[in-house]
Backbone as CSV, one residue per row, in Angstrom:
resi,resn,N_x,N_y,N_z,CA_x,CA_y,CA_z,C_x,C_y,C_z
1,UNK,71.159,207.046,49.580,71.410,206.939,51.008,70.166,206.368,51.687
2,UNK,70.362,205.505,52.648,69.231,204.879,53.311,68.577,205.838,54.302
3,UNK,67.358,205.531,54.647,66.602,206.339,55.583,66.628,205.685,56.957
4,UNK,66.139,206.415,57.956,66.060,205.905,59.317,65.304,204.582,59.343
5,UNK,64.193,204.505,58.629,63.397,203.274,58.628,64.202,202.091,58.090
6,UNK,65.072,202.345,57.116,65.909,201.279,56.568,66.930,200.803,57.596
7,UNK,67.468,201.735,58.365,68.457,201.358,59.383,67.795,200.588,60.527
8,UNK,66.555,200.940,60.864,65.823,200.175,61.880,65.597,198.753,61.370
9,UNK,65.251,198.617,60.104,65.045,197.289,59.515,66.343,196.483,59.531
10,UNK,67.455,197.128,59.222,68.758,196.454,59.258,69.010,195.886,60.650
11,UNK,68.753,196.687,61.685,68.966,196.225,63.059,68.046,195.058,63.388
12,UNK,66.802,195.145,62.953,65.845,194.066,63.191,66.343,192.755,62.593
13,UNK,66.809,192.827,61.368,67.263,191.618,60.678,68.588,191.110,61.235
14,UNK,69.500,192.034,61.511,70.831,191.635,61.962,70.825,191.086,63.390
15,UNK,70.082,191.724,64.276,70.127,191.345,65.685,69.028,190.374,66.101
16,UNK,67.905,190.379,65.381,66.756,189.583,65.808,66.165,188.736,64.682
17,UNK,66.936,188.549,63.613,66.510,187.746,62.470,65.135,188.172,61.965
18,UNK,64.855,189.471,62.049,63.589,190.013,61.568,62.411,189.817,62.508
19,UNK,62.650,189.226,63.675,61.571,188.984,64.633,61.271,190.276,65.394
20,UNK,60.199,190.948,65.005,59.870,192.239,65.603,59.401,192.115,67.046
21,UNK,58.851,190.965,67.411,58.433,190.760,68.800,59.652,190.750,69.714
22,UNK,60.687,189.996,69.325,61.924,189.969,70.121,62.585,191.340,70.132
23,UNK,62.605,191.985,68.989,63.180,193.322,68.873,62.458,194.270,69.829
24,UNK,61.139,194.249,69.778,60.339,195.122,70.632,60.573,194.875,72.111
25,UNK,60.621,193.607,72.503,60.852,193.280,73.913,62.212,193.778,74.380
26,UNK,63.196,193.706,73.514,64.553,194.110,73.903,64.657,195.605,74.186
27,UNK,63.759,196.389,73.593,63.815,197.842,73.797,62.505,198.392,74.363
28,UNK,61.673,197.473,74.882,60.420,197.850,75.548,59.510,198.679,74.637
29,UNK,59.328,198.186,73.426,58.490,198.844,72.426,57.651,197.775,71.736
30,UNK,56.441,198.110,71.352,55.588,197.109,70.704,56.099,196.777,69.304
31,UNK,55.874,195.531,68.920,56.270,195.119,67.579,55.471,195.877,66.517
32,UNK,54.251,196.276,66.853,53.435,197.061,65.920,54.078,198.411,65.646
33,UNK,54.567,199.063,66.706,55.235,200.358,66.525,56.459,200.211,65.640
34,UNK,57.260,199.181,65.905,58.467,198.968,65.103,58.093,198.703,63.647
35,UNK,57.065,197.900,63.440,56.605,197.626,62.079,56.183,198.918,61.381
36,UNK,55.476,199.783,62.102,55.056,201.068,61.528,56.251,201.948,61.188
37,UNK,57.293,201.905,62.018,58.497,202.692,61.736,59.187,202.158,60.480
38,UNK,59.276,200.833,60.385,59.969,200.211,59.256,59.221,200.439,57.939
39,UNK,57.891,200.347,57.975,57.149,200.527,56.719,56.858,201.991,56.414
40,UNK,57.260,202.884,57.314,57.142,204.314,57.048,55.788,204.920,57.344
41,UNK,54.884,204.155,57.969,53.566,204.713,58.259,53.572,205.614,59.485
42,UNK,54.607,205.519,60.303,54.789,206.473,61.402,56.283,206.700,61.608
43,UNK,56.581,207.755,62.343,57.966,208.166,62.522,58.352,208.008,63.991
44,UNK,59.497,207.372,64.283,59.874,207.151,65.681,60.207,208.451,66.404
45,UNK,59.866,208.479,67.673,60.160,209.640,68.502,61.460,209.473,69.267
46,UNK,61.738,210.461,70.098,62.984,210.485,70.858,63.123,209.271,71.762
47,UNK,62.050,208.875,72.477,62.145,207.760,73.426,62.561,206.468,72.726
48,UNK,61.986,206.205,71.572,62.349,205.005,70.815,63.818,205.052,70.413
49,UNK,64.232,206.180,69.862,65.622,206.339,69.425,66.572,206.162,70.603
50,UNK,66.242,206.778,71.726,67.103,206.708,72.904,67.209,205.268,73.411
51,UNK,66.070,204.570,73.506,66.095,203.171,73.957,66.904,202.302,73.000
52,UNK,66.696,202.506,71.732,67.413,201.723,70.730,68.920,201.907,70.884
53,UNK,69.345,203.137,71.039,70.779,203.422,71.162,71.351,202.891,72.468
54,UNK,70.648,203.109,73.583,71.201,202.711,74.876,71.144,201.210,75.106
55,UNK,70.077,200.575,74.698,69.934,199.149,74.982,70.677,198.252,73.996
56,UNK,70.900,198.747,72.784,71.555,197.918,71.769,72.922,198.445,71.345
57,UNK,73.402,199.467,72.038,74.725,200.051,71.752,74.844,200.600,70.336
58,UNK,73.793,201.196,69.849,73.787,201.745,68.498,74.286,203.182,68.545
59,UNK,75.150,203.518,67.620,75.648,204.889,67.525,74.523,205.765,66.976
60,UNK,74.100,206.778,67.730,72.991,207.622,67.269,73.287,208.346,65.960
61,UNK,74.545,208.659,65.705,74.889,209.304,64.430,74.591,208.379,63.255
62,UNK,74.894,207.100,63.424,74.587,206.143,62.367,73.072,205.974,62.229
63,UNK,72.397,205.792,63.362,70.963,205.531,63.322,70.185,206.686,62.704
64,UNK,70.457,207.893,63.156,69.668,209.048,62.732,70.134,209.602,61.389
65,UNK,71.444,209.719,61.228,71.981,210.382,60.044,72.595,209.437,59.012
66,UNK,72.849,208.200,59.419,73.506,207.262,58.513,75.001,207.486,58.425
67,UNK,75.571,208.149,59.432,76.999,208.477,59.422,77.752,207.645,60.446
68,UNK,78.961,207.258,60.105,79.821,206.558,61.052,79.509,205.075,61.136
69,UNK,79.950,204.488,62.229,79.791,203.058,62.450,78.441,202.758,63.082
70,UNK,77.961,201.565,62.858,76.661,201.143,63.382,76.648,201.059,64.907
71,UNK,77.706,200.506,65.469,77.739,200.287,66.913,78.724,201.231,67.576
72,UNK,78.432,201.551,68.837,79.360,202.363,69.606,80.631,201.565,69.811
73,UNK,81.756,202.162,69.536,83.024,201.439,69.565,83.454,201.036,70.961
74,UNK,82.985,201.735,71.986,83.430,201.439,73.345,82.537,200.448,74.067
75,UNK,81.565,199.883,73.393,80.654,198.955,74.046,80.696,197.612,73.350
76,UNK,80.418,196.566,74.129,80.506,195.217,73.585,79.356,194.366,74.133
77,UNK,78.748,193.592,73.272,77.855,192.505,73.666,76.637,192.885,74.492
78,UNK,76.085,194.052,74.334,74.898,194.394,75.114,73.724,193.486,74.792
79,UNK,73.567,193.094,73.555,72.436,192.261,73.165,72.476,190.946,73.921
80,UNK,73.670,190.462,74.223,73.810,189.208,74.952,73.746,189.393,76.459
81,UNK,73.495,190.601,76.929,73.302,190.839,78.344,74.552,191.180,79.123
82,UNK,75.670,191.378,78.489,76.889,191.714,79.210,76.896,193.173,79.614
83,UNK,77.751,193.519,80.558,77.827,194.882,81.081,78.229,195.856,79.986
84,UNK,77.591,197.008,79.984,77.906,198.006,78.967,77.822,199.410,79.544
85,UNK,78.296,199.606,80.734,78.213,200.918,81.379,78.890,202.003,80.565
86,UNK,79.951,201.656,79.870,80.641,202.654,79.055,79.701,203.183,77.983
87,UNK,78.917,202.294,77.371,77.967,202.702,76.339,76.904,203.633,76.879
88,UNK,76.366,203.315,78.049,75.357,204.188,78.646,75.949,205.548,78.962
89,UNK,77.173,205.553,79.454,77.822,206.822,79.780,78.029,207.645,78.513
90,UNK,78.487,206.988,77.455,78.717,207.709,76.207,77.404,208.269,75.669
91,UNK,76.347,207.455,75.689,75.041,207.936,75.234,74.566,209.068,76.127
92,UNK,74.717,208.904,77.437,74.279,209.950,78.361,74.998,211.256,78.111
93,UNK,76.300,211.180,77.853,77.070,212.389,77.579,76.647,213.035,76.267
94,UNK,76.176,212.228,75.349,75.759,212.755,74.051,74.262,213.025,73.983
95,UNK,73.578,212.941,75.129,72.127,213.107,75.136,71.700,214.434,74.532
96,UNK,72.424,215.500,74.852,72.039,216.798,74.288,72.250,216.802,72.776
97,UNK,73.300,216.129,72.309,73.509,216.031,70.859,72.388,215.241,70.197
98,UNK,71.985,214.146,70.838,70.894,213.344,70.302,69.623,214.182,70.246
99,UNK,69.360,214.914,71.324,68.165,215.753,71.372,68.188,216.785,70.256
100,UNK,69.336,217.400,70.027,69.450,218.395,68.963,69.231,217.763,67.593
101,UNK,69.830,216.603,67.381,69.679,215.930,66.096,68.228,215.499,65.891
102,UNK,67.606,214.966,66.952,66.206,214.555,66.844,65.310,215.751,66.550
103,UNK,65.585,216.883,67.204,64.797,218.092,66.955,64.953,218.518,65.494
104,UNK,66.190,218.523,65.022,66.436,218.879,63.620,65.745,217.894,62.687
105,UNK,65.796,216.625,63.054,65.153,215.589,62.260,63.639,215.801,62.213
106,UNK,63.046,216.141,63.363,61.606,216.415,63.408,61.249,217.606,62.533
107,UNK,62.068,218.644,62.587,61.826,219.834,61.764,61.873,219.461,60.285
108,UNK,62.897,218.701,59.898,63.023,218.287,58.497,61.857,217.396,58.071
109,UNK,61.442,216.523,58.959,60.313,215.646,58.668,59.054,216.482,58.424
110,UNK,58.802,217.469,59.281,57.627,218.334,59.127,57.712,219.169,57.852
111,UNK,58.899,219.686,57.562,59.076,220.460,56.332,58.843,219.582,55.102
112,UNK,59.320,218.354,55.159,59.114,217.419,54.060,57.622,217.169,53.839
113,UNK,56.891,216.943,54.930,55.447,216.738,54.816,54.764,217.961,54.214
114,UNK,55.166,219.154,54.657,54.576,220.390,54.130,54.865,220.533,52.636
115,UNK,56.090,220.209,52.230,56.446,220.295,50.813,55.667,219.280,49.975
116,UNK,55.438,218.107,50.526,54.638,217.111,49.814,53.216,217.620,49.604
117,UNK,52.636,218.230,50.656,51.284,218.781,50.527,51.256,219.906,49.496
118,UNK,52.260,220.783,49.556,52.338,221.890,48.602,52.465,221.353,47.173
119,UNK,53.292,220.354,46.989,53.479,219.741,45.678,52.156,219.186,45.153
120,UNK,51.426,218.501,46.009,50.140,217.932,45.607,49.158,219.034,45.208
121,UNK,49.116,220.119,45.984,48.235,221.240,45.640,48.618,221.865,44.305
122,UNK,49.902,222.026,44.077,50.361,222.594,42.809,50.002,221.686,41.632
123,UNK,50.123,220.392,41.831,49.740,219.452,40.773,48.240,219.559,40.467
124,UNK,47.440,219.681,41.530,45.999,219.830,41.330,45.685,221.127,40.591
125,UNK,46.358,222.207,40.967,46.143,223.492,40.302,46.547,223.410,38.831
126,UNK,47.660,222.751,38.560,48.120,222.585,37.186,47.100,221.802,36.366
127,UNK,46.562,220.762,36.948,45.552,219.952,36.265,44.308,220.787,35.955
128,UNK,43.895,221.617,36.906,42.739,222.500,36.690,43.017,223.461,35.542
129,UNK,44.207,224.056,35.541,44.571,224.990,34.469,44.627,224.294,33.108
130,UNK,45.145,223.082,33.084,45.188,222.321,31.833,43.777,222.060,31.318
131,UNK,42.888,221.680,32.223,41.503,221.392,31.836,40.785,222.645,31.354
132,UNK,41.090,223.793,31.947,40.473,225.052,31.516,40.965,225.440,30.123
133,UNK,42.221,225.155,29.840,42.796,225.477,28.540,42.215,224.629,27.414
134,UNK,41.708,223.449,27.742,41.133,222.548,26.739,39.725,222.970,26.329
135,UNK,39.083,223.800,27.131,37.694,224.203,26.858,37.591,225.259,25.836
């Protein structure tokens, strides 16, 4: 299953031919930030996710969880500048759901980081024990 960073990359390539500057301008975010999200060196926050969903008509369930359709079904042509009030309304109505999912996502991200650190410590301890056994 793809990760959030992979789905951001898909949007970059599909909507902006991989041009992160154009992508960033469309959602009022720096191309450096988007690049960091795509390469995994940083994790996007709520504001980025919200802008991405509202300005590009992206279904937050697809973006965050990889579930459902990529685009909101009730919105059309936002990237080309056409009216999309229905999309904003749908996103606005789901704002609490997005917030809950983002909070859960942040918790999982932090737990993942903690588990990675724990794993590294355990590997170091194992290596120490192996070296002691060789003496």
